[in-house]
C-alpha positions as semicolon CSV with decimal commas, in nm:
position;residue;x (nm);y (nm);z (nm)
1;M;3,443;-2,248;3,784
2;P;3,244;-2,492;3,571
3;K;3,402;-2,588;3,247
4;N;3,249;-2,398;2,953
5;R;3,179;-2,530;2,609
6;K;3,424;-2,450;2,338
7;K;3,387;-2,082;2,262
8;P;3,259;-1,990;1,918
9;K;3,528;-1,828;1,708
10;N;3,319;-1,560;1,542
11;I;2,978;-1,395;1,534
12;F;2,834;-1,634;1,277
13;K;2,925;-1,946;1,476
14;S;2,794;-1,779;1,790
15;F;2,465;-1,708;1,622
16;A;2,431;-2,072;1,514
17;H;2,436;-2,181;1,879
18;I;2,104;-2,011;1,962
19;V;1,883;-2,231;1,745
20;T;1,956;-2,570;1,902
21;R;1,830;-2,529;2,257
22;S;1,582;-2,714;2,475
23;P;1,230;-2,573;2,540
24;H;1,331;-2,500;2,902
25;E;1,624;-2,286;2,789
26;W;1,401;-2,097;2,546
27;T;1,152;-2,029;2,827
28;V;1,425;-1,895;3,056
29;V;1,559;-1,671;2,779
30;F;1,216;-1,520;2,708
31;R;1,142;-1,462;3,075
32;M;1,471;-1,286;3,135
33;A;1,425;-1,077;2,820
34;F;1,081;-0,956;2,928
35;R;1,207;-0,893;3,283
36;N;1,496;-0,677;3,165
37;L;1,272;-0,483;2,926
38;R;1,013;-0,419;3,198
39;M;1,286;-0,275;3,418
40;N;1,343;-0,007;3,152
41;K;0,989;0,061;3,034
42;L;1,048;0,413;2,903
43;R;1,357;0,311;2,708
44;T;1,175;0,010;2,565
45;A;0,877;0,224;2,462
46;L;1,095;0,485;2,293
47;T;1,289;0,214;2,112
48;T;0,976;0,051;1,971
49;I;0,840;0,382;1,834
50;G;1,076;0,377;1,537
51;I;0,978;0,020;1,451
52;I;0,606;0,098;1,498
53;I;0,623;0,398;1,263
54;G;0,818;0,201;1,003
55;I;0,584;-0,099;1,006
56;M;0,273;0,120;1,003
57;S;0,416;0,316;0,708
58;V;0,476;-0,004;0,511
59;I;0,117;-0,120;0,570
60;V;-0,045;0,216;0,486
61;V;0,176;0,293;0,184
62;M;0,125;-0,049;0,025
63;A;-0,249;-0,033;0,096
64;G;-0,259;0,311;-0,063
65;G;-0,064;0,193;-0,364
66;A;-0,303;-0,099;-0,411
67;A;-0,601;0,135;-0,376
68;L;-0,465;0,381;-0,632
69;K;-0,378;0,103;-0,873
70;G;-0,723;-0,053;-0,840
71;F;-0,891;0,283;-0,892
72;V;-0,697;0,378;-1,205
73;M;-0,710;0,029;-1,356
74;G;-1,084;0,015;-1,291
75;Q;-1,142;0,354;-1,450
76;V;-0,936;0,266;-1,756
77;A;-1,111;-0,069;-1,786
78;A;-1,443;0,117;-1,786
79;F;-1,362;0,233;-2,139
80;G;-1,369;-0,129;-2,250
81;S;-1,108;-0,365;-2,388
82;D;-1,194;-0,349;-2,757
83;Y;-1,006;-0,040;-2,871
84;I;-0,665;0,057;-3,004
85;Q;-0,544;0,413;-2,972
86;V;-0,301;0,600;-3,195
87;E;-0,140;0,899;-3,024
88;V;0,122;1,150;-3,128
89;K;0,466;1,123;-2,970
90;V;0,804;1,289;-2,999
91;P;1,020;1,096;-3,251
92;G;1,299;0,895;-3,091
93;T;1,116;0,852;-2,760
94;G;0,894;0,584;-2,613
95;A;0,521;0,642;-2,588
96;T;0,529;0,625;-2,208
97;S;0,880;0,764;-2,164
98;L;0,974;1,070;-1,960
99;A;1,141;1,217;-2,268
100;N;0,813;1,207;-2,462
101;A;0,613;1,352;-2,172
102;S;0,862;1,632;-2,104
103;G;0,891;1,708;-2,474
104;R;0,515;1,744;-2,512
105;A;0,496;1,948;-2,190
106;T;0,763;2,190;-2,306
107;G;0,586;2,272;-2,630
108;V;0,700;2,012;-2,883
109;S;0,407;2,002;-3,124
110;I;0,338;1,700;-3,347
111;T;0,112;1,807;-3,632
112;T;0,110;1,496;-3,851
113;L;-0,185;1,295;-3,714
114;K;-0,473;1,378;-3,947
115;E;-0,809;1,259;-4,071
116;E;-0,647;1,092;-4,371
117;D;-0,465;0,858;-4,130
118;A;-0,792;0,761;-3,962
119;K;-0,963;0,691;-4,292
120;A;-0,672;0,476;-4,414
121;V;-0,669;0,267;-4,095
122;A;-1,049;0,237;-4,104
123;K;-1,017;0,028;-4,421
124;L;-0,866;-0,257;-4,218
125;P;-1,118;-0,544;-4,190
126;N;-1,104;-0,567;-3,809
127;V;-1,166;-0,195;-3,748
128;A;-1,534;-0,136;-3,671
129;A;-1,534;0,238;-3,597
130;W;-1,305;0,530;-3,520
131;A;-1,314;0,867;-3,350
132;A;-1,053;1,141;-3,339
133;G;-1,006;1,394;-3,065
134;N;-0,830;1,695;-2,916
135;M;-0,848;1,858;-2,575
136;D;-0,823;2,220;-2,470
137;Q;-0,909;2,451;-2,182
138;E;-1,101;2,772;-2,241
139;L;-1,301;3,029;-2,048
140;V;-1,673;2,955;-2,066
141;A;-1,937;3,210;-1,968
142;Y;-2,314;3,219;-1,918
143;K;-2,512;3,509;-1,770
144;G;-2,222;3,659;-1,579
145;T;-2,076;3,328;-1,460
146;T;-1,731;3,256;-1,603
147;K;-1,530;2,940;-1,549
148;R;-1,233;2,769;-1,713
149;V;-1,357;2,436;-1,851
150;I;-1,195;2,142;-2,031
151;L;-1,316;2,116;-2,390
152;F;-1,317;1,765;-2,533
153;G;-1,336;1,782;-2,910
154;V;-1,436;1,443;-3,053
155;S;-1,586;1,292;-3,364
156;P;-1,964;1,228;-3,351
157;S;-1,883;0,854;-3,354
158;W;-1,728;0,888;-3,008
159;Q;-2,032;0,722;-2,854
160;Q;-1,948;0,404;-3,048
161;I;-1,600;0,405;-2,895
162;D;-1,694;0,500;-2,539
163;A;-2,014;0,321;-2,441
164;Q;-2,043;0,535;-2,125
165;A;-2,067;0,861;-2,319
166;E;-2,444;0,867;-2,284
167;V;-2,671;1,169;-2,322
168;Q;-2,931;1,224;-2,052
169;E;-3,119;1,505;-2,227
170;G;-3,109;1,632;-2,582
171;N;-2,870;1,459;-2,822
172;F;-2,506;1,423;-2,920
173;F;-2,390;1,632;-3,217
174;S;-2,410;1,477;-3,564
175;E;-2,164;1,414;-3,845
176;G;-2,327;1,695;-4,041
177;E;-2,273;1,940;-3,754
178;N;-1,910;1,831;-3,729
179;N;-1,849;1,876;-4,103
180;A;-2,029;2,211;-4,108
181;L;-1,822;2,336;-3,811
182;D;-2,143;2,406;-3,618
183;Q;-2,096;2,569;-3,279
184;V;-2,282;2,316;-3,067
185;A;-2,196;2,157;-2,733
186;V;-2,286;1,868;-2,503
187;I;-2,220;1,967;-2,142
188;G;-2,144;1,754;-1,837
189;S;-2,365;1,754;-1,528
190;G;-2,104;1,951;-1,331
191;V;-2,098;2,221;-1,598
192;R;-2,479;2,230;-1,592
193;D;-2,476;2,282;-1,214
194;S;-2,217;2,560;-1,240
195;F;-2,392;2,761;-1,510
196;F;-2,759;2,666;-1,511
197;G;-2,846;2,523;-1,170
198;L;-3,200;2,385;-1,199
199;E;-3,259;2,563;-1,531
200;D;-3,300;2,348;-1,842
201;P;-2,977;2,399;-2,045
202;I;-3,099;2,250;-2,376
203;G;-3,117;2,518;-2,643
204;K;-2,938;2,779;-2,433
205;N;-2,627;2,956;-2,565
206;I;-2,297;2,966;-2,376
207;K;-1,988;3,167;-2,463
208;I;-1,668;2,972;-2,532
209;K;-1,368;3,196;-2,593
210;G;-1,614;3,471;-2,672
211;Q;-1,799;3,264;-2,932
212;S;-2,162;3,154;-2,893
213;Y;-2,226;2,777;-2,868
214;R;-2,571;2,622;-2,847
215;V;-2,619;2,345;-2,589
216;V;-2,771;2,047;-2,769
217;G;-2,721;1,780;-2,504
218;L;-2,665;1,707;-2,136
219;A;-2,429;1,416;-2,071
220;K;-2,532;1,153;-1,819
221;K;-2,362;1,191;-1,481
222;R;-2,051;0,976;-1,488
223;G;-1,786;1,090;-1,242
224;A;-1,412;1,073;-1,294
225;A;-1,211;0,833;-1,503
226;A;-0,833;0,818;-1,459
227;F;-0,855;1,149;-1,266
228;L;-1,040;1,318;-1,550
229;S;-1,391;1,431;-1,461
230;F;-1,628;1,393;-1,755
231;D;-1,895;1,578;-1,558
232;D;-1,685;1,895;-1,561
233;M;-1,609;1,905;-1,932
234;I;-1,783;2,014;-2,249
235;F;-1,798;1,797;-2,563
236;V;-1,777;1,985;-2,893
237;P;-1,731;1,863;-3,253
238;V;-1,361;1,804;-3,309
239;N;-1,358;1,991;-3,641
240;T;-1,521;2,291;-3,476
241;L;-1,267;2,286;-3,193
242;N;-0,977;2,256;-3,438
243;K;-1,079;2,520;-3,688
244;K;-1,266;2,780;-3,480
245;L;-1,095;2,760;-3,139
246;L;-0,747;2,615;-3,190
247;G;-0,675;2,705;-3,553
248;I;-0,523;2,365;-3,637
249;N;-0,599;2,070;-3,866
250;Y;-0,451;1,775;-3,678
251;F;-0,545;1,547;-3,387
252;Q;-0,383;1,444;-3,060
253;F;-0,527;1,094;-3,077
254;I;-0,744;0,862;-3,287
255;T;-0,923;0,572;-3,121
256;F;-1,022;0,264;-3,321
257;K;-1,285;0,012;-3,211
258;V;-1,188;-0,348;-3,285
259;A;-1,450;-0,592;-3,413
260;D;-1,275;-0,914;-3,303
261;T;-1,074;-0,874;-2,980
262;S;-0,905;-1,212;-3,031
263;R;-0,714;-1,048;-3,316
264;M;-0,619;-0,742;-3,111
265;E;-0,242;-0,791;-3,133
266;Q;-0,241;-0,851;-3,508
267;T;-0,473;-0,555;-3,565
268;A;-0,234;-0,330;-3,369
269;L;0,050;-0,445;-3,596
270;D;-0,166;-0,379;-3,904
271;I;-0,252;-0,029;-3,780
272;R;0,115;0,048;-3,721
273;A;0,200;-0,071;-4,073
274;V;-0,067;0,156;-4,222
275;M;0,054;0,451;-4,013
276;D;0,413;0,391;-4,123
277;K;0,297;0,397;-4,484
278;Q;0,092;0,713;-4,429
279;H;0,381;0,894;-4,259
280;K;0,648;0,741;-4,486
281;T;0,854;0,610;-4,194
282;T;1,075;0,301;-4,210
283;D;1,278;0,357;-3,894
284;P;1,084;0,296;-3,568
285;D;1,295;0,563;-3,395
286;K;1,158;0,823;-3,633
287;E;0,792;0,740;-3,577
288;D;0,592;1,038;-3,453
289;F;0,303;0,823;-3,333
290;S;0,241;0,534;-3,095
291;V;-0,006;0,247;-3,125
292;V;-0,135;0,116;-2,792
293;S;-0,409;-0,143;-2,747
294;A;-0,634;-0,154;-2,442
295;T;-0,461;-0,471;-2,323
296;E;-0,115;-0,324;-2,367
297;G;-0,225;-0,006;-2,191
298;M;-0,337;-0,207;-1,888
299;Q;-0,005;-0,393;-1,886
300;I;0,186;-0,064;-1,898
301;L;-0,016;0,073;-1,608
302;D;0,039;-0,243;-1,409
303;S;0,414;-0,216;-1,464
304;V;0,418;0,153;-1,373
305;F;0,229;0,097;-1,048
306;G;0,455;-0,196;-0,962
307;T;0,758;0,031;-0,994
308;I;0,590;0,304;-0,789
309;N;0,505;0,058;-0,512
310;Y;0,864;-0,065;-0,492
311;L;0,989;0,293;-0,477
312;L;0,745;0,383;-0,199
313;L;0,839;0,067;-0,010
314;A;1,207;0,160;-0,035
315;L;1,134;0,509;0,100
316;T;0,928;0,383;0,393
317;S;1,199;0,130;0,475
318;I;1,422;0,420;0,574
319;S;1,216;0,465;0,890
320;L;1,274;0,097;0,971
321;L;1,647;0,146;0,934
322;V;1,629;0,444;1,169
323;G;1,439;0,227;1,418
324;G;1,703;-0,045;1,378
325;V;1,982;0,201;1,456
326;G;1,788;0,299;1,767
327;I;1,775;-0,066;1,875
328;M;2,150;-0,100;1,825
329;N;2,219;0,210;2,035
330;V;1,990;0,091;2,315
331;M;2,149;-0,253;2,316
332;Y;2,495;-0,101;2,339
333;V;2,378;0,104;2,639
334;A;2,228;-0,211;2,793
335;V;2,556;-0,399;2,749
336;T;2,746;-0,116;2,918
337;E;2,500;-0,092;3,208
338;R;2,496;-0,467;3,265
339;T;2,867;-0,537;3,235
340;R;2,891;-0,663;3,595
341;E;2,581;-0,881;3,543
342;I;2,746;-1,035;3,238
343;G;3,066;-1,099;3,432
344;L;2,875;-1,256;3,722
345;R;2,674;-1,484;3,492
346;K;2,988;-1,598;3,314
347;A;3,158;-1,663;3,648
348;L;2,860;-1,883;3,741
349;G;2,894;-2,085;3,421
350;A;2,705;-1,894;3,151
351;T;2,841;-1,960;2,803
352;N;2,914;-1,710;2,530
353;S;2,623;-1,843;2,327
354;G;2,396;-1,807;2,631
355;I;2,488;-1,439;2,671
356;L;2,446;-1,389;2,296
357;R;2,102;-1,549;2,311
358;Q;1,996;-1,329;2,599
359;F;2,077;-0,994;2,441
360;L;1,969;-1,096;2,093
361;F;1,629;-1,205;2,217
362;E;1,583;-0,876;2,399
363;A;1,632;-0,700;2,064
364;L;1,394;-0,943;1,895
365;V;1,127;-0,891;2,162
366;V;1,146;-0,513;2,110
367;T;1,107;-0,547;1,732
368;F;0,833;-0,808;1,775
369;L;0,631;-0,578;1,999
370;G;0,690;-0,286;1,763
371;G;0,592;-0,501;1,466
372;V;0,265;-0,620;1,621
373;I;0,165;-0,268;1,729
374;G;0,271;-0,126;1,393
375;I;0,063;-0,381;1,200
376;L;-0,243;-0,314;1,416
377;L;-0,206;0,064;1,380
378;G;-0,147;0,027;1,004
379;I;-0,468;-0,176;0,966
380;G;-0,656;0,074;1,179
381;M;-0,521;0,363;0,971
382;T;-0,638;0,203;0,646
383;F;-0,990;0,164;0,784
384;L;-0,986;0,529;0,896
385;L;-0,866;0,644;0,552
386;N;-1,144;0,443;0,388
387;E;-1,401;0,623;0,602
388;L;-1,255;0,968;0,529
389;I;-1,224;0,908;0,155
390;A;-1,578;0,769;0,134
391;R;-1,711;1,086;0,299
392;F;-1,546;1,297;0,030
393;G;-1,711;1,082;-0,238
394;Y;-1,401;0,927;-0,393
395;A;-1,402;0,569;-0,518
396;L;-1,067;0,478;-0,362
397;I;-1,084;0,165;-0,147
398;F;-0,784;0,088;0,074
399;T;-0,725;-0,286;0,098
400;I;-0,448;-0,451;0,295
401;P;-0,247;-0,685;0,070
402;L;-0,119;-0,997;0,244
403;Q;0,215;-0,910;0,090
404;S;0,234;-0,590;0,297
405;V;0,179;-0,780;0,624
406;L;0,442;-1,040;0,530
407;I;0,689;-0,768;0,436
408;A;0,618;-0,585;0,762
409;V;0,671;-0,903;0,967
410;G;0,987;-0,985;0,772
411;F;1,126;-0,636;0,820
412;S;1,048;-0,651;1,190
413;F;1,222;-0,986;1,234
414;F;1,533;-0,906;1,034
415;T;1,565;-0,559;1,186
416;G;1,589;-0,721;1,529
417;I;1,848;-0,971;1,412
418;I;2,061;-0,738;1,199
419;F;2,076;-0,453;1,449
420;G;2,072;-0,666;1,763
421;V;2,323;-0,936;1,683
422;Y;2,638;-0,724;1,698
423;P;2,578;-0,569;2,043
424;A;2,475;-0,915;2,165
425;W;2,795;-1,066;2,024
426;K;3,003;-0,794;2,189
427;A;2,836;-0,874;2,521
428;S;2,909;-1,245;2,481
429;K;3,280;-1,174;2,422
430;L;3,330;-0,981;2,749
431;S;3,587;-1,136;2,980
432;P;3,425;-1,231;3,314
433;I;3,724;-1,104;3,515
434;E;3,732;-0,766;3,339
435;A;3,354;-0,738;3,364
436;L;3,352;-0,800;3,741
437;R;3,617;-0,530;3,791
438;K;3,388;-0,260;3,646
């Protein structure tokens, strides 16, 4: 029997032997790997399915996350970058925290944000305009048609804050109508279609919570922003909404337009100082309001979507782990079935590292094939989703980040190594005499 090289002592030293081989040896290894896999086509196909599904999931999920992030960030950016918003929050919680959201959702009511706060902040030199607002949902009726509609109560100056709040017909309500608690409304194009069809809505009266409101304006068609459809809502004067429909005298938010955006950060600090003085708070943990600039809001959203993407990636990686376990099981079966082959090759002079190389590369070939097919199917799926979403009229655009392809390739490669190296090492450690006896 030819004299073998010194046997590697453990799996790590054995693995190191596979990377320093001649091109001829690499060619032989690849040929034998493909030959053995072709001899078990069904098993090879079933093994690659787990890898294909995992890789495709990574591509589609990350493309979807990028699409959702781009959509929301784009919609938020549509409001502009020159505003700072003051919102109510539960004391002792963060503005974007789960505790604040759950507290508000379970009925914690903050009643301290009032018009006096807005007027005090408006005295700051870098504040150009302000508008307060509340939102509600009520039943709206017109000539036998009844529908639950979102009511957006805002100050008449809202158009200075939101440049896209344009009126197509009629006019927006005035400061006088807001102060007089006039029952007037500006309806979205979706509301017009639901109640009036082709009929001119200007001057018509609709019933909101049983009260008559005169339509004074039709808002220009706009679509959705941050999953809120402006076309399906009704604008009413905020004072009218508060006093006649909600029975309150406070706001959910006040938005301030900044004159000089280069001083945005300092202006936000100034607004917070004024609000602390108005609410007589010295401890930040006791503040019942939050001050968020447009820039900070975008940064918060970016951070939130980054966390969501990592979470989704972790979840989809489970399917890759399942596929890796499948590879390990198949390689164990292959080692068992080919015990005599291993013994014969060792008797003819094959080294431990040569056997290790052979079985490890079979695992790598399986994951490589699964990775390529998975990437192609993932790309194809994103194109299909783009077509389907476009037909439904949504502005989501699935793009394939280079990062997702690199992650998919990396997962594919390391899955083959991690789950293939141990069965391959076990095969390389078989004694040729014991193997030939089986």
